[in-house]
N, C-alpha and C positions, 0 to 999 in steps of 0.2 A: 162656431156651434149652429149648425142649420136647424136642429130640432129643439129650438127653445120652447118651453112650456109657458103656457098662460098662468096667471096668478090662480086661477080656479083649479086647473090640473095640478099644479104645484101643491096647494093646499090638499088635494085629494091624496096626492102621493104622501105627503107629510102625515096625513091622519092615518093611512095605511102602514107606514114605517113606526109610528107610535104605537098603534095596536099590535102589531107583531113584536116590537121591543117589550110591550107589557106581557104579552103571551109568553115571550122567552123568559122574562123574569118569574113569571108564575111557574112555568114548568122547571126553572131552575131550582125555586123554593120546594117544588115538589120532590125533585130528586134529592135535594139536601135533607128534606124531612125524612124521607124513606131510607136515607143512609144513617142518621144519627138519632132519630126520635125512638126512644125505647119501646112505646106501645107498640110500633110496627114491627119490632122484632118478635119474631115467632119463636124465640127460645132456642133456635138451633144456632150454634156457632158457625160462622161462616155464612157465605152467601147461599141461599137456597135457589132452586130453579125459579121459583115464583119472583124473587129479588131480580134475578137476571133479566128474566121476561119483562117485568115492569120497567126496569132500568133501560133495557134496549128499546122497549116502546116509546118511553119519554124522549130518549135520544133521537130515534127515528123522526118523531114528530117536530122536535127542534130543528134536526138538520133539513128537513123538508120546508119548514118555515123558511130558514135562511137561504136555501137554494132557490126557493120559488120567489120570494119576495125580494130579499137583497142582492141576489144574483140574477134577477130578472129571468129565470128560466120559465116562468109561466107566459112569457111573451115570445118564446122561441118557436122556431119550426119544428116540424115532426121529426127531422132527422136527428136532433139532439136526443130526443126521446128514445129512438132506436138504439142510439150509442149508450145511453143510461141503462136501458133494458139489457142489452148485451153485457154491459159491465156488471149488472146485478146478477144476472145468472152465471157469469164467470166467477164472481165473489162466491155464490152459492156452491158452485163446483169445487172450489178450494176448500170450503168449509166441509163439504161431504168427504173431500179425500182426507181431511185429517180425521173425520170420524171413522172412515173405513181403515185408516192406519191403526187406530186403537183396537179394532176387531180382527186385526191380522193374525191368522193362525199359526204363522212361521214365527211372528214375534213372541206369541203367547208360549210356543214350544221353547224357544230359546230363554226366555224368562223363567219359565219353570224348571228348566235344566240346571241354571245357575242359582236359583233359590233353594233347590234341594240340597245343595252343599256338597 
């Protein structure tokens, strides 16, 4: 192990890991509260788009904390960020393909043909 840490550096890393662990616990409690706490329910059965946006935002923050701190991506070279950016846009493209499939006029015509009876 050529890159051994001094006690001061180790204490700094331990403090950082502890802070991120506490933040992850807090965000997990927020996610749980949003899911089961009745006053936060807007009276609409099922998940509303606000629930989805809040849930995905909290999940994104938690995933970013884990990736940057525990996976040490905050110390990586710029090439890894280019790969991550490409992966993000590829994922967005796949999500938009799903949305475009919902608005497909041919599928709508076939669905209306079979639902008319």
